[in-house]
C-alpha positions, 0 to 999 in steps of 0.5 A: 253890939246890935241889940236888935236880933233881926239885924244879927240874923241878917248879918249872919246870912250876908256873911254865909253867902258872899259873892266872891266873883263880883266883889271882895269880902266885906270886912266884918267887925270884931264884935260880929265875928265873936258872935258868929263864932260863939254859935259854931266853936268853943270860945278862945282867948283871942277870937279876933286873931283866929278870925283874921287867920282864918281869912288868911288861909282861904282868901275869898271863901271864908264864910263857906269854910266856916259854914261847913266847919259849923255843919260838922261841929253841929253833926250829932255825935251818934252819926260820927260814931256810926261813920267810924264804926262802919269804916273800921271793919273794912280795914280790919277784914283786909288786915286779917285776910293778909295775915291769913294768906301770909300764915298759909304761905309759911305753912306751905313753904315749911311743908314743902321744905320738910318734904324735901328734907325727908326725901333727901334723908331717905334717898341718902339712907337708901344708898349709903345706909340701907343694908342690901339683902341676901337672896340666899342663906349665908353670912357672906357672899364671894364673887370672882371678877375676871379681867376685863369684866365691865361694871354691868358684868360685875353687878350681874355677878353680884346678883347671880351670887345672891346679892339683891342689887340692881344696875340703876341703884348701883349706878346712882350710888357710884355717882353720888359717892364719887366711886370710879368703876371704869377699871375694876381689878380682877380677883376674888371679892368677899361681901359680908351681910349688912353692907349698903350699895355704897359700901359694896362699891367701895370694896370693889373699888379698893381691889380684890382680896389678896388671898393668894401668894407666889414666891419668886426665890432669889437666884431662881432661873426662869424655867423654875419661875415659870413652872411655879406660875404655871402650876399655881391654881390661883393664877389664870393662865393667859400666856401658856401658848406663847414663847418667852420672847413673845411674853417679853415683848408683851411686857415691853422688854426688848431682850430675848429672854425674861431671865433676870427681869422678875424681881425675887419677892413674895407677891400677894394677889387675888384668886384669878389674877392672870399670869401676865399681871403677876409678871408685869408687877415683877418686871416693874419691881426689878426695873425700879431696883435696877434704875435706883442702883444705876443712878448711884453707881460707882465710877469703877463699874465696868458695865455699860448698860442696865442690862449688863448690870443685870447680867453681872448682878445674876452672876454674883447672886449665883456665886455667894449667899453670904452678904459680906462677900457680894461687893468683894466678888463684884470687884473681882468681876469688875477687875477682870472686865477691866483687863479683859480677863475671862470671868471663868464663873462656874455658875454661868457654865451650869446655866448653859447646860440648862435644865438637864444639869444633874448638879455635877459639873464635869471637866468636859462640860467646862471645856465645851464651848457654849454662849454661857461658858465664861471659860471660853468666852470674853466678857459677860454671857449674853443674858442673866443667869438667874433672878438677882436679889436687891443685894446683888444688884447693889453689889454689882453697881458698887463693888469694893475697891480691891485688886482681887482677881480670884476667889474660891469657896471655903465650904462654909458659905464664905469665900477666900480671895486672891490677887494672884494665881499662886495664892489662888491655887494654894487656896483651892488646894486648902479648901477644895482638893483637901476636902475630897 
């Protein structure tokens, strides 16, 4: 070490300001390096090693770096703290602002979503749950819908009869409930208090109340059936001015008469249903019965078409009401058709007389030639003679396997069957002539 302090200071000044552009840094002795470091940082176990490493980090500028580090180290702690304290609030303000905006955005989204949920629930309640008020004092309201009424006309009728509805609301209800109002069934509709718009439309879409009925009897002729229809106060008359052939054409029938085509049954319908609608249903039902029986007909059946089967079924219907005898009577007529023998059936002759028949079949009437006098004509009459029941249709298609050619009523609803004329005459004597 140099004991002279002046020399020490000169050495420090030389190190602090080297001329790096003209010459490389002058090596410094180990003792001088230790003296310099003692004034700037805390002593280390191996100061000369640190000095060497410092030189390697920034070659040619070691003195400048050490001087700056010394200035930082010598800066008062209060000044350092001031810098830290001044910079911290700036970062904190930005963070608080970001968090505030994030919270505000979350609240806005939550409010908007809440409003949407409330609006959707209110909309659903308005269409699906809100009771439609009555404008009149009543517990229920009845509305008659006519054939051809549009959805607009039906809504107007609802309003006219006391339901507080409007077309726009009902259209929305129909759309959101997926209710098809393109075809509305005619008839009487009843609406109870407390129904929502959707509930009202569901009632309409399901069809009118079947508050009326019509019974077509087994074996009734066409004039009796049409009279029942014409006199029914719940049926809307739309074909009263049309002929039977015209009505048959409207129903898609290619036959000269409606006879036989109207299935015997009880028909339930709403008030105001048209006669043509009821006739369509009855015809469709009879056609279905015929086609089903025809598909499984016996090979012994002598009729050649559905219409001939319908004619034969109508004759069987009028000949007996005893179910066990139907297939036997069918066998008689099929056997006669097979050998070209006249059917000789009284009900067909009576049908030919028409509505003027008084219940007493005379010899003269049996001898009068008509299109329906099966004593005079060969084969079947030109049309059915009544509305045959399902049992008679089945019997016509599935005759019993017999050789019977004759039968006569026993007077108790059953019949006596014979294979030859001699036995038949004996049966007639027993069951007919002796009773007189």
